N, C-alpha and C positions, 0 to 999 in steps of 0.2 A: 682398499675396496670401498666402493660406493654403497652407502646404505640405501635401502629402498624406502621411499616415503609413502605414507598412506594418507588418504584424505581424512580431514578432521571430522567430516560429516558426510552423510549420504544425501545426494541431491534428491529433492522431492519431485522435480520435473525432469522429463527426458531432455536431452541436449537439443532436440529439434522442436521443442514445444513452442507453439505460437501463442503469444500474449496478444489478445485481440483488443484493440482500442475501443471497439464498439460495445464491449461488455464491461461497464464500469463496476459491476458487482464483484467481479473477480479481481479487478485492479485495486479495489479498496484494501485488499489484504496487504499490499505493498506500500500503503500510505500510513504514516504515523499519526499520532495525536495532533501534532501541530500542522499537519498538511504537507509535511515533507516526505519525499520518497525515502523509504528505509534503506540503509546501506546493505551491501551484499553479505556482510558478516552476520547481520541479524536476520535477514530474509533467507539466508542459506542458498543463494543463487551463484552460479558461475559468473565470470566477468562478461561473457557474451550474453547470457540471459539477463544480467542486470542492465546492460545497455539496451536490450530490447524492451524490458519493462519500463525503463526511464523514457524511452521514445514513445511507447504506447501511452503512458500516463500524460506526457506532455501533449501528445496529439489529442487525447481525450479531453484534456483541460482546454485546449484551443477550440475544440468544437462544443464546449460547454456541456459535455456529458459528465464531467467531474467538476466540482467546485474548485476554484483557484483562489489563492490568497489565504491569509490567516483568519479572516473574519468568519469564514464558513466552518473553521475548526476551532473556534474560540471555546476553550474549556473552562474559562474563568467566569463566564457570564452566568447569571443566576437562572435557574430553570423557571420557565413560565408555569403559572398555576393553571391547571386544567379547568377547575371550577372554583368559584369564589368561596364555597363552603368546603373546607378540607375533608371532613368526614361526617357522615350522618348514618344513624342506625334506624 
Protein backbone atom coordinates (compact mmCIF):
# COMPACT_ATOMS: atom_id res chain seq x y z
CA UNK A 1 0.00 0.00 0.00
CA UNK A 2 1.15 3.48 -0.80
CA UNK A 3 1.40 5.93 2.05
CA UNK A 4 -0.25 9.28 1.64
CA UNK A 5 2.19 12.16 1.87
CA UNK A 6 1.42 15.46 3.46
CA UNK A 7 2.99 18.76 2.72
CA UNK A 8 5.54 19.88 5.29
CA UNK A 9 4.15 23.38 5.37
CA UNK A 10 1.16 25.43 4.37
CA UNK A 11 1.69 27.71 1.41
CA UNK A 12 1.37 31.38 2.22
CA UNK A 13 0.37 32.40 -1.29
CA UNK A 14 -2.26 30.98 -3.59
CA UNK A 15 -1.01 28.96 -6.55
CA UNK A 16 -1.99 31.66 -9.04
CA UNK A 17 -0.51 34.57 -7.04
CA UNK A 18 1.19 37.15 -9.26
CA UNK A 19 4.53 38.50 -8.02
CA UNK A 20 4.75 41.96 -9.56
CA UNK A 21 8.21 43.17 -10.58
CA UNK A 22 6.98 46.78 -10.31
CA UNK A 23 6.47 46.40 -6.54
CA UNK A 24 9.96 46.13 -5.02
CA UNK A 25 8.64 46.44 -1.47
CA UNK A 26 6.93 43.06 -1.71
CA UNK A 27 9.93 41.47 -3.44
CA UNK A 28 12.39 42.45 -0.72
CA UNK A 29 10.82 39.75 1.43
CA UNK A 30 12.40 37.15 -0.86
CA UNK A 31 15.89 38.69 -0.84
CA UNK A 32 18.35 37.70 1.86
CA UNK A 33 20.92 39.78 3.71
CA UNK A 34 23.60 39.33 1.07
CA UNK A 35 21.30 40.31 -1.80
CA UNK A 36 20.65 36.74 -2.93
CA UNK A 37 17.21 35.34 -3.66
CA UNK A 38 16.19 33.09 -0.77
CA UNK A 39 15.68 29.39 -1.59
CA UNK A 40 12.19 27.92 -1.65
CA UNK A 41 12.80 25.81 1.45
CA UNK A 42 13.26 29.03 3.43
CA UNK A 43 10.69 31.22 1.68
CA UNK A 44 8.15 28.33 1.67
CA UNK A 45 7.19 28.71 -1.97
CA UNK A 46 6.33 26.02 -4.46
CA UNK A 47 8.65 25.35 -7.39
CA UNK A 48 6.49 27.33 -9.82
CA UNK A 49 6.14 30.25 -7.40
CA UNK A 50 9.90 30.27 -6.75
CA UNK A 51 10.55 30.52 -10.49
CA UNK A 52 8.10 33.41 -10.79
CA UNK A 53 9.68 35.22 -7.83
CA UNK A 54 13.17 34.75 -9.28
CA UNK A 55 12.05 36.10 -12.65
CA UNK A 56 10.33 39.10 -11.01
CA UNK A 57 13.39 39.91 -8.88
CA UNK A 58 15.72 39.65 -11.88
CA UNK A 59 13.46 41.86 -13.99
CA UNK A 60 13.18 44.40 -11.17
CA UNK A 61 16.97 44.47 -10.77
CA UNK A 62 17.38 44.93 -14.51
CA UNK A 63 15.07 47.96 -14.41
CA UNK A 64 16.95 49.32 -11.35
CA UNK A 65 13.92 49.10 -9.08
CA UNK A 66 15.91 46.81 -6.77
CA UNK A 67 19.63 47.20 -6.10
CA UNK A 68 21.88 44.62 -7.68
CA UNK A 69 25.25 43.43 -6.46
CA UNK A 70 26.58 42.90 -2.99
CA UNK A 71 27.59 46.53 -2.44
CA UNK A 72 23.99 47.55 -1.78
CA UNK A 73 23.62 44.81 0.83
CA UNK A 74 26.97 45.26 2.56
CA UNK A 75 26.29 44.39 6.19
CA UNK A 76 29.91 44.69 7.31
CA UNK A 77 30.26 48.39 6.68
CA UNK A 78 30.15 50.73 9.60
CA UNK A 79 27.00 52.75 10.12
CA UNK A 80 27.30 56.44 9.35
CA UNK A 81 26.88 58.88 12.19
CA UNK A 82 23.80 61.06 11.88
CA UNK A 83 25.25 63.95 13.86
CA UNK A 84 28.79 64.70 15.03
CA UNK A 85 27.63 64.89 18.66
CA UNK A 86 26.34 61.48 19.72
CA UNK A 87 24.03 62.58 22.52
CA UNK A 88 23.10 65.82 24.23
CA UNK A 89 20.71 66.59 27.03
